[in-house]
C-alpha positions in Angstrom: 0.0 -0.2 -0.3 2.9 2.5 0.8 4.5 2.1 -2.7 0.8 2.8 -4.1 0.5 5.8 -2.2 4.0 6.7 -3.2 3.2 6.2 -6.9 -0.2 8.4 -6.5 1.8 11.2 -4.9 4.1 11.2 -7.9 1.7 11.4 -10.0 -0.3 13.9 -8.0 2.8 16.1 -8.0 3.1 15.5 -11.9 0.0 16.5 -12.8 0.0 19.9 -10.6 3.5 20.4 -12.6 2.0 20.0 -15.9 -1.0 22.3 -14.8 1.3 25.1 -13.6 3.3 25.0 -16.5 0.5 25.0 -18.8 -0.6 27.8 -16.7 2.4 29.7 -17.4 2.6 29.0 -21.1 -0.6 30.6 -21.3 0.1 33.7 -19.3 3.3 34.3 -20.9 2.0 33.8 -24.5 -1.0 36.4 -23.2 1.6 38.9 -22.1 3.7 38.3 -25.0 0.5 38.8 -27.4 -0.7 42.4 -25.6 3.3 43.8 -25.9 3.1 43.0 -29.4 -0.4 44.6 -29.7 0.8 47.2 -27.5 3.7 47.9 -30.1 2.7 47.2 -33.3 -0.9 47.3 -33.1 -3.5 49.5 -35.0 -3.2 52.0 -32.1 0.2 50.5 -30.4 3.1 52.6 -30.0 4.3 52.5 -33.6 1.3 53.8 -35.2 1.6 56.6 -32.1 5.1 57.7 -33.5 3.7 57.7 -37.0 0.9 59.8 -36.3 2.7 62.3 -34.1 5.4 62.6 -37.1 2.3 63.3 -39.4 0.9 66.0 -36.8 4.3 67.6 -36.6 4.5 67.8 -40.5 0.9 69.3 -40.7 1.8 71.8 -37.8 4.7 72.8 -39.8 2.7 73.0 -43.1 -0.3 74.8 -41.3 2.7 77.6 -39.9 4.3 77.6 -43.0 0.8 78.8 -45.0 0.0 81.5 -42.2 3.4 83.1 -42.6 2.4 83.1 -46.5 -1.1 84.4 -45.7 0.2 87.1 -43.7 2.7 88.2 -46.2 0.5 87.9 -49.2 -2.2 89.8 -47.1 0.5 92.6 -46.2 1.2 93.0 -50.1 -2.3 93.0 -50.8 -2.5 96.0 -48.2 0.2 97.7 -49.7 -1.1 97.5 -53.4 -4.1 98.9 -52.1 -3.0 101.7 -50.4 0.2 102.4 -52.2 -0.7 104.3 -55.5 3.2 104.3 -56.3 3.0 100.4 -56.0 0.1 100.0 -57.9 1.4 101.8 -60.9 4.7 100.2 -60.9 2.7 97.0 -60.6 0.3 97.5 -63.7 3.8 98.5 -65.8 5.8 95.7 -64.8 3.5 92.9 -64.9 0.8 94.2 -67.3 2.8 96.4 -69.4 0.4 99.3 -69.0 1.3 103.2 -69.7 -0.1 106.1 -69.1 -1.7 107.9 -72.3 1.2 110.1 -73.5 3.9 107.6 -72.6 5.8 105.1 -74.7 6.5 101.3 -73.6 9.5 99.5 -74.8 9.5 95.6 -73.8 12.8 94.0 -74.4 12.8 90.0 -74.2 14.9 88.9 -71.7 
């Protein structure tokens, strides 16, 4: 009977080790899956970095466009208010002249 109890105890211990191993394997695979998803998933860290780079690029583009708009507004304001600039623009860009003037244009 003692021999039978010894084998039963060994069998129970082996079963417990097997269950622990299965449990630890499942937990390890689950943790690895969660970590991989957090890093490489659709909403993971890599996607986050990519979106941050895109955001930085778009913020820079917006800043550049705002600067261009400010420059163009200032240019438009000066064209509206400064008669000398209006005349200069009309002469240089459109080849216009006053009624008693002659315009000579050269090909560059």
